[in-house]
PQR file with spaces between the fields and no chain letter, atoms N, CA, C, O and H, PARSE charges and radii, in Angstrom:
ATOM       1  N    MET     1      92.665   25.972  127.145 -0.4000 1.5000
ATOM       2  CA   MET     1      91.568   25.771  126.045 -0.0000 2.0000
ATOM       3  C    MET     1      91.004   24.644  126.292  0.5500 1.7000
ATOM       4  O    MET     1      91.308   23.727  127.056 -0.5500 1.4000
ATOM       5  N    ARG     2      89.668   24.885  125.166 -0.4000 1.5000
ATOM       6  CA   ARG     2      88.668   23.530  125.130 -0.0000 2.0000
ATOM       7  C    ARG     2      89.234   22.510  124.045  0.5500 1.7000
ATOM       8  O    ARG     2      89.568   22.866  122.915 -0.5500 1.4000
ATOM       9  H    ARG     2      89.421   25.629  124.546  0.4000 1.0000
ATOM      10  N    ILE     3      89.283   21.584  124.378 -0.4000 1.5000
ATOM      11  CA   ILE     3      89.665   20.581  123.064 -0.0000 2.0000
ATOM      12  C    ILE     3      89.037   20.783  121.707  0.5500 1.7000
ATOM      13  O    ILE     3      89.633   20.653  120.637 -0.5500 1.4000
ATOM      14  H    ILE     3      89.011   21.295  125.296  0.4000 1.0000
ATOM      15  N    GLN     4      87.694   21.135  121.874 -0.4000 1.5000
ATOM      16  CA   GLN     4      87.036   21.884  120.929 -0.0000 2.0000
ATOM      17  C    GLN     4      87.547   22.935  119.875  0.5500 1.7000
ATOM      18  O    GLN     4      87.521   22.907  118.644 -0.5500 1.4000
ATOM      19  H    GLN     4      87.210   21.241  122.743  0.4000 1.0000
ATOM      20  N    ASP     5      87.984   23.801  120.697 -0.4000 1.5000
ATOM      21  CA   ASP     5      88.945   24.839  120.261 -0.0000 2.0000
ATOM      22  C    ASP     5      90.369   24.685  119.486  0.5500 1.7000
ATOM      23  O    ASP     5      91.181   25.580  119.252 -0.5500 1.4000
ATOM      24  H    ASP     5      88.005   23.824  121.697  0.4000 1.0000
ATOM      25  N    LEU     6      90.437   23.514  119.204 -0.4000 1.5000
ATOM      26  CA   LEU     6      92.046   23.022  119.042 -0.0000 2.0000
ATOM      27  C    LEU     6      91.988   22.317  117.587  0.5500 1.7000
ATOM      28  O    LEU     6      91.313   21.327  117.308 -0.5500 1.4000
ATOM      29  H    LEU     6      89.777   22.787  119.395  0.4000 1.0000
ATOM      30  N    LYS     7      92.940   23.122  116.621 -0.4000 1.5000
ATOM      31  CA   LYS     7      93.165   22.318  115.234 -0.0000 2.0000
ATOM      32  C    LYS     7      94.634   21.855  115.114  0.5500 1.7000
ATOM      33  O    LYS     7      95.635   22.539  115.329 -0.5500 1.4000
ATOM      34  H    LYS     7      93.489   23.927  116.848  0.4000 1.0000
ATOM      35  N    ILE     8      94.579   20.697  114.769 -0.4000 1.5000
ATOM      36  CA   ILE     8      95.947   20.416  114.039 -0.0000 2.0000
ATOM      37  C    ILE     8      96.793   21.532  113.216  0.5500 1.7000
ATOM      38  O    ILE     8      96.271   22.195  112.320 -0.5500 1.4000
ATOM      39  H    ILE     8      93.766   20.141  114.594  0.4000 1.0000
ATOM      40  N    GLY     9      97.785   21.636  113.501 -0.4000 1.5000
ATOM      41  CA   GLY     9      98.466   22.899  112.710 -0.0000 2.0000
ATOM      42  C    GLY     9      98.348   24.502  113.375  0.5500 1.7000
ATOM      43  O    GLY     9      98.906   25.511  112.945 -0.5500 1.4000
ATOM      44  H    GLY     9      98.209   21.097  114.229  0.4000 1.0000
ATOM      45  N    MET    10      97.434   24.381  114.561 -0.4000 1.5000
ATOM      46  CA   MET    10      97.195   25.528  115.490 -0.0000 2.0000
ATOM      47  C    MET    10      98.853   25.898  116.164  0.5500 1.7000
ATOM      48  O    MET    10      99.618   25.015  116.553 -0.5500 1.4000
ATOM      49  H    MET    10      96.981   23.561  114.911  0.4000 1.0000
ATOM      50  N    ALA    11      99.174   27.414  116.189 -0.4000 1.5000
ATOM      51  CA   ALA    11     100.192   27.735  117.026 -0.0000 2.0000
ATOM      52  C    ALA    11      99.586   27.758  118.289  0.5500 1.7000
ATOM      53  O    ALA    11      98.457   28.196  118.508 -0.5500 1.4000
ATOM      54  H    ALA    11      98.553   28.131  115.873  0.4000 1.0000
ATOM      55  N    VAL    12     100.658   27.090  119.449 -0.4000 1.5000
ATOM      56  CA   VAL    12     100.034   27.615  120.874 -0.0000 2.0000
ATOM      57  C    VAL    12     101.303   27.678  121.633  0.5500 1.7000
ATOM      58  O    VAL    12     102.442   27.506  121.199 -0.5500 1.4000
ATOM      59  H    VAL    12     101.576   26.734  119.271  0.4000 1.0000
ATOM      60  N    ARG    13     100.809   28.032  123.185 -0.4000 1.5000
ATOM      61  CA   ARG    13     102.331   28.135  123.650 -0.0000 2.0000
ATOM      62  C    ARG    13     101.727   27.164  125.276  0.5500 1.7000
ATOM      63  O    ARG    13     100.577   26.829  125.559 -0.5500 1.4000
ATOM      64  H    ARG    13      99.884   28.171  123.538  0.4000 1.0000
ATOM      65  N    TYR    14     102.785   26.985  125.923 -0.4000 1.5000
ATOM      66  CA   TYR    14     102.292   26.406  127.153 -0.0000 2.0000
ATOM      67  C    TYR    14     102.326   27.326  128.167  0.5500 1.7000
ATOM      68  O    TYR    14     103.409   27.712  128.607 -0.5500 1.4000
ATOM      69  H    TYR    14     103.719   27.257  125.693  0.4000 1.0000
ATOM      70  N    GLU    15     100.960   27.852  128.728 -0.4000 1.5000
ATOM      71  CA   GLU    15     101.228   28.698  129.915 -0.0000 2.0000
ATOM      72  C    GLU    15     101.938   30.310  129.624  0.5500 1.7000
ATOM      73  O    GLU    15     101.806   31.063  128.659 -0.5500 1.4000
ATOM      74  H    GLU    15     100.081   27.539  128.371  0.4000 1.0000
ATOM      75  N    ASN    16     102.521   30.416  130.561 -0.4000 1.5000
ATOM      76  CA   ASN    16     102.924   31.809  130.080 -0.0000 2.0000
ATOM      77  C    ASN    16     104.268   31.686  129.643  0.5500 1.7000
ATOM      78  O    ASN    16     105.008   32.656  129.807 -0.5500 1.4000
ATOM      79  H    ASN    16     102.628   29.805  131.345  0.4000 1.0000
ATOM      80  N    GLN    17     104.807   30.417  128.994 -0.4000 1.5000
ATOM      81  CA   GLN    17     106.359   30.379  128.412 -0.0000 2.0000
ATOM      82  C    GLN    17     106.208   31.072  126.705  0.5500 1.7000
ATOM      83  O    GLN    17     105.247   31.334  125.981 -0.5500 1.4000
ATOM      84  H    GLN    17     104.207   29.629  128.861  0.4000 1.0000
ATOM      85  N    LYS    18     107.512   31.167  126.582 -0.4000 1.5000
ATOM      86  CA   LYS    18     107.441   31.986  125.220 -0.0000 2.0000
ATOM      87  C    LYS    18     107.862   31.297  123.916  0.5500 1.7000
ATOM      88  O    LYS    18     107.992   31.782  122.791 -0.5500 1.4000
ATOM      89  H    LYS    18     108.293   30.954  127.169  0.4000 1.0000
ATOM      90  N    TRP    19     108.094   29.688  124.477 -0.4000 1.5000
ATOM      91  CA   TRP    19     107.966   28.713  123.080 -0.0000 2.0000
ATOM      92  C    TRP    19     106.732   28.513  122.270  0.5500 1.7000
ATOM      93  O    TRP    19     105.623   28.328  122.772 -0.5500 1.4000
ATOM      94  H    TRP    19     107.988   29.294  125.390  0.4000 1.0000
ATOM      95  N    LYS    20     106.951   28.553  121.135 -0.4000 1.5000
ATOM      96  CA   LYS    20     105.732   28.457  120.042 -0.0000 2.0000
ATOM      97  C    LYS    20     105.827   27.201  119.819  0.5500 1.7000
ATOM      98  O    LYS    20     106.867   26.545  119.771 -0.5500 1.4000
ATOM      99  H    LYS    20     107.852   28.704  120.727  0.4000 1.0000
ATOM     100  N    GLY    21     104.432   26.728  119.635 -0.4000 1.5000
ATOM     101  CA   GLY    21     104.104   24.959  119.498 -0.0000 2.0000
ATOM     102  C    GLY    21     103.549   24.987  118.397  0.5500 1.7000
ATOM     103  O    GLY    21     103.148   25.972  117.778 -0.5500 1.4000
ATOM     104  H    GLY    21     103.587   27.261  119.674  0.4000 1.0000
ATOM     105  N    THR    22     103.502   23.765  118.084 -0.4000 1.5000
ATOM     106  CA   THR    22     102.535   23.333  116.568 -0.0000 2.0000
ATOM     107  C    THR    22     101.617   21.906  117.393  0.5500 1.7000
ATOM     108  O    THR    22     102.149   20.975  117.996 -0.5500 1.4000
ATOM     109  H    THR    22     103.828   22.965  118.588  0.4000 1.0000
ATOM     110  N    ILE    23     100.351   22.094  117.206 -0.4000 1.5000
ATOM     111  CA   ILE    23      99.696   20.787  117.340 -0.0000 2.0000
ATOM     112  C    ILE    23      99.733   20.235  116.387  0.5500 1.7000
ATOM     113  O    ILE    23      99.404   20.773  115.329 -0.5500 1.4000
ATOM     114  H    ILE    23      99.919   22.851  116.715  0.4000 1.0000
ATOM     115  N    VAL    24     100.183   18.879  116.473 -0.4000 1.5000
ATOM     116  CA   VAL    24     100.309   17.884  115.621 -0.0000 2.0000
ATOM     117  C    VAL    24      99.337   16.666  115.896  0.5500 1.7000
ATOM     118  O    VAL    24      99.321   15.723  115.105 -0.5500 1.4000
ATOM     119  H    VAL    24     100.451   18.442  117.331  0.4000 1.0000
ATOM     120  N    GLY    25      98.489   16.685  117.069 -0.4000 1.5000
ATOM     121  CA   GLY    25      97.525   15.682  117.175 -0.0000 2.0000
ATOM     122  C    GLY    25      96.839   15.806  118.445  0.5500 1.7000
ATOM     123  O    GLY    25      97.350   16.120  119.520 -0.5500 1.4000
ATOM     124  H    GLY    25      98.503   17.451  117.712  0.4000 1.0000
ATOM     125  N    ILE    26      95.381   15.468  118.160 -0.4000 1.5000
ATOM     126  CA   ILE    26      94.634   15.320  119.271 -0.0000 2.0000
ATOM     127  C    ILE    26      93.903   14.305  119.978  0.5500 1.7000
ATOM     128  O    ILE    26      92.893   13.795  119.494 -0.5500 1.4000
ATOM     129  H    ILE    26      94.965   15.213  117.287  0.4000 1.0000
ATOM     130  N    GLY    27      94.402   13.967  121.180 -0.4000 1.5000
ATOM     131  CA   GLY    27      93.572   12.438  121.655 -0.0000 2.0000
ATOM     132  C    GLY    27      92.331   12.932  122.550  0.5500 1.7000
ATOM     133  O    GLY    27      91.739   13.960  122.221 -0.5500 1.4000
ATOM     134  H    GLY    27      95.223   14.381  121.572  0.4000 1.0000
ATOM     135  N    ARG    28      92.039   12.384  123.393 -0.4000 1.5000
ATOM     136  CA   ARG    28      90.931   12.436  124.153 -0.0000 2.0000
ATOM     137  C    ARG    28      91.243   12.998  125.498  0.5500 1.7000
ATOM     138  O    ARG    28      90.297   13.528  126.082 -0.5500 1.4000
ATOM     139  H    ARG    28      92.520   11.549  123.659  0.4000 1.0000
ATOM     140  N    GLU    29      92.343   12.979  126.062 -0.4000 1.5000
ATOM     141  CA   GLU    29      92.595   14.034  127.131 -0.0000 2.0000
ATOM     142  C    GLU    29      93.580   14.740  126.879  0.5500 1.7000
ATOM     143  O    GLU    29      93.549   15.868  127.372 -0.5500 1.4000
ATOM     144  H    GLU    29      93.111   12.549  125.588  0.4000 1.0000
ATOM     145  N    GLU    30      94.707   14.393  126.102 -0.4000 1.5000
ATOM     146  CA   GLU    30      95.928   15.076  125.783 -0.0000 2.0000
ATOM     147  C    GLU    30      96.111   15.810  124.640  0.5500 1.7000
ATOM     148  O    GLU    30      95.058   15.966  124.023 -0.5500 1.4000
ATOM     149  H    GLU    30      94.732   13.477  125.701  0.4000 1.0000
ATOM     150  N    ILE    31      97.106   16.331  124.123 -0.4000 1.5000
ATOM     151  CA   ILE    31      97.204   16.998  122.930 -0.0000 2.0000
ATOM     152  C    ILE    31      98.349   16.794  122.511  0.5500 1.7000
ATOM     153  O    ILE    31      99.118   16.536  123.437 -0.5500 1.4000
ATOM     154  H    ILE    31      97.962   16.204  124.625  0.4000 1.0000
ATOM     155  N    GLU    32      98.791   16.793  121.575 -0.4000 1.5000
ATOM     156  CA   GLU    32     100.455   16.206  121.012 -0.0000 2.0000
ATOM     157  C    GLU    32     101.168   17.336  120.298  0.5500 1.7000
ATOM     158  O    GLU    32     100.870   17.514  119.117 -0.5500 1.4000
ATOM     159  H    GLU    32      98.166   17.003  120.822  0.4000 1.0000
ATOM     160  N    VAL    33     102.116   18.160  120.893 -0.4000 1.5000
ATOM     161  CA   VAL    33     102.454   19.418  120.476 -0.0000 2.0000
ATOM     162  C    VAL    33     103.905   19.347  119.926  0.5500 1.7000
ATOM     163  O    VAL    33     104.687   18.603  120.518 -0.5500 1.4000
ATOM     164  H    VAL    33     102.358   18.015  121.853  0.4000 1.0000
ATOM     165  N    ILE    34     104.180   19.792  119.243 -0.4000 1.5000
ATOM     166  CA   ILE    34     106.087   20.366  119.017 -0.0000 2.0000
ATOM     167  C    ILE    34     106.369   21.448  119.183  0.5500 1.7000
ATOM     168  O    ILE    34     105.783   22.350  118.585 -0.5500 1.4000
ATOM     169  H    ILE    34     103.546   20.396  118.762  0.4000 1.0000
ATOM     170  N    PHE    35     107.395   21.680  120.086 -0.4000 1.5000
ATOM     171  CA   PHE    35     107.639   23.118  120.265 -0.0000 2.0000
ATOM     172  C    PHE    35     109.140   23.165  119.587  0.5500 1.7000
ATOM     173  O    PHE    35     109.987   22.277  119.499 -0.5500 1.4000
ATOM     174  H    PHE    35     107.871   20.947  120.572  0.4000 1.0000
ATOM     175  N    GLU    36     109.151   24.537  119.141 -0.4000 1.5000
ATOM     176  CA   GLU    36     110.342   25.103  118.493 -0.0000 2.0000
ATOM     177  C    GLU    36     111.156   25.048  119.615  0.5500 1.7000
ATOM     178  O    GLU    36     110.795   25.044  120.792 -0.5500 1.4000
ATOM     179  H    GLU    36     108.462   25.259  119.212  0.4000 1.0000
ATOM     180  N    GLY    37     112.909   24.984  118.915 -0.4000 1.5000
ATOM     181  CA   GLY    37     113.711   24.824  120.082 -0.0000 2.0000
ATOM     182  C    GLY    37     114.655   23.822  119.767  0.5500 1.7000
ATOM     183  O    GLY    37     115.626   23.725  119.015 -0.5500 1.4000
ATOM     184  H    GLY    37     113.202   24.987  117.959  0.4000 1.0000
ATOM     185  N    ASP    38     113.825   22.821  120.908 -0.4000 1.5000
ATOM     186  CA   ASP    38     114.018   21.397  121.244 -0.0000 2.0000
ATOM     187  C    ASP    38     113.588   20.294  119.968  0.5500 1.7000
ATOM     188  O    ASP    38     114.197   19.377  119.417 -0.5500 1.4000
ATOM     189  H    ASP    38     113.036   22.900  121.518  0.4000 1.0000
ATOM     190  N    GLY    39     112.323   20.840  119.818 -0.4000 1.5000
ATOM     191  CA   GLY    39     111.735   19.835  118.814 -0.0000 2.0000
ATOM     192  C    GLY    39     111.317   18.704  119.326  0.5500 1.7000
ATOM     193  O    GLY    39     111.342   17.684  118.638 -0.5500 1.4000
ATOM     194  H    GLY    39     111.828   21.585  120.266  0.4000 1.0000
ATOM     195  N    ALA    40     110.873   18.693  120.591 -0.4000 1.5000
ATOM     196  CA   ALA    40     110.157   17.280  121.279 -0.0000 2.0000
ATOM     197  C    ALA    40     108.773   17.059  121.125  0.5500 1.7000
ATOM     198  O    ALA    40     108.152   17.977  121.661 -0.5500 1.4000
ATOM     199  H    ALA    40     110.853   19.521  121.150  0.4000 1.0000
ATOM     200  N    LEU    41     108.314   16.532  120.805 -0.4000 1.5000
ATOM     201  CA   LEU    41     106.942   16.422  121.359 -0.0000 2.0000
ATOM     202  C    LEU    41     106.649   15.950  122.493  0.5500 1.7000
ATOM     203  O    LEU    41     107.296   15.071  123.061 -0.5500 1.4000
ATOM     204  H    LEU    41     108.819   15.786  120.370  0.4000 1.0000
ATOM     205  N    GLU    42     105.428   16.614  123.016 -0.4000 1.5000
ATOM     206  CA   GLU    42     105.029   16.718  123.981 -0.0000 2.0000
ATOM     207  C    GLU    42     103.351   16.453  124.353  0.5500 1.7000
ATOM     208  O    GLU    42     102.497   17.033  123.682 -0.5500 1.4000
ATOM     209  H    GLU    42     104.903   17.329  122.555  0.4000 1.0000
ATOM     210  N    TYR    43     103.057   15.754  125.206 -0.4000 1.5000
ATOM     211  CA   TYR    43     101.613   15.136  125.376 -0.0000 2.0000
ATOM     212  C    TYR    43     101.167   16.082  126.628  0.5500 1.7000
ATOM     213  O    TYR    43     101.632   15.835  127.740 -0.5500 1.4000
ATOM     214  H    TYR    43     103.751   15.283  125.751  0.4000 1.0000
ATOM     215  N    ILE    44     100.293   17.128  126.447 -0.4000 1.5000
ATOM     216  CA   ILE    44      99.960   18.273  127.057 -0.0000 2.0000
ATOM     217  C    ILE    44      98.565   17.965  127.545  0.5500 1.7000
ATOM     218  O    ILE    44      97.928   17.246  126.775 -0.5500 1.4000
ATOM     219  H    ILE    44      99.915   17.329  125.544  0.4000 1.0000
ATOM     220  N    ASP    45      97.991   18.314  128.560 -0.4000 1.5000
ATOM     221  CA   ASP    45      96.321   19.024  129.288 -0.0000 2.0000
ATOM     222  C    ASP    45      95.867   20.168  128.453  0.5500 1.7000
ATOM     223  O    ASP    45      96.150   21.334  128.729 -0.5500 1.4000
ATOM     224  H    ASP    45      98.509   18.898  129.185  0.4000 1.0000
ATOM     225  N    PRO    46      95.244   19.851  127.553 -0.5600 1.5000
ATOM     226  CA   PRO    46      94.712   21.452  127.103  0.2800 2.0000
ATOM     227  C    PRO    46      94.546   22.391  127.807  0.5500 1.7000
ATOM     228  O    PRO    46      94.767   23.479  127.276 -0.5500 1.4000
ATOM     229  N    MET    47      94.129   22.388  129.167 -0.4000 1.5000
ATOM     230  CA   MET    47      93.917   23.410  129.776 -0.0000 2.0000
ATOM     231  C    MET    47      95.145   24.528  130.094  0.5500 1.7000
ATOM     232  O    MET    47      95.066   25.688  130.498 -0.5500 1.4000
ATOM     233  H    MET    47      93.950   21.503  129.598  0.4000 1.0000
ATOM     234  N    PHE    48      96.519   23.544  129.682 -0.4000 1.5000
ATOM     235  CA   PHE    48      97.701   24.373  129.920 -0.0000 2.0000
ATOM     236  C    PHE    48      98.199   25.120  129.152  0.5500 1.7000
ATOM     237  O    PHE    48      99.257   25.723  129.327 -0.5500 1.4000
ATOM     238  H    PHE    48      96.583   22.602  129.354  0.4000 1.0000
ATOM     239  N    LEU    49      97.160   25.193  127.763 -0.4000 1.5000
ATOM     240  CA   LEU    49      97.582   25.627  126.352 -0.0000 2.0000
ATOM     241  C    LEU    49      97.137   27.001  125.987  0.5500 1.7000
ATOM     242  O    LEU    49      95.958   27.201  126.279 -0.5500 1.4000
ATOM     243  H    LEU    49      96.300   24.702  127.621  0.4000 1.0000
ATOM     244  N    ARG    50      97.614   27.775  125.556 -0.4000 1.5000
ATOM     245  CA   ARG    50      97.265   29.154  125.196 -0.0000 2.0000
ATOM     246  C    ARG    50      97.265   29.715  123.801  0.5500 1.7000
ATOM     247  O    ARG    50      98.233   29.195  123.247 -0.5500 1.4000
ATOM     248  H    ARG    50      98.572   27.613  125.319  0.4000 1.0000
ATOM     249  N    PRO    51      96.585   30.611  122.867 -0.5600 1.5000
ATOM     250  CA   PRO    51      97.092   30.399  121.343  0.2800 2.0000
ATOM     251  C    PRO    51      98.076   31.805  121.438  0.5500 1.7000
ATOM     252  O    PRO    51      97.954   32.824  122.118 -0.5500 1.4000
ATOM     253  N    PHE    52      99.145   31.362  120.399 -0.4000 1.5000
ATOM     254  CA   PHE    52     100.303   32.028  120.638 -0.0000 2.0000
ATOM     255  C    PHE    52      99.797   33.094  119.508  0.5500 1.7000
ATOM     256  O    PHE    52     100.495   34.067  119.221 -0.5500 1.4000
ATOM     257  H    PHE    52      99.244   30.534  119.847  0.4000 1.0000
């Protein structure tokens, strides 16, 4: 996905994974996502994110 298409609070998933994540921050090159299940904050390149 493009950074312009992302919004804070949007539900996303990492490539083909089943875990649902929520965007909590948008940086210059990475997106901050908290995933359900482990609750970990991850910094992910937006090209690996897909809409949930």
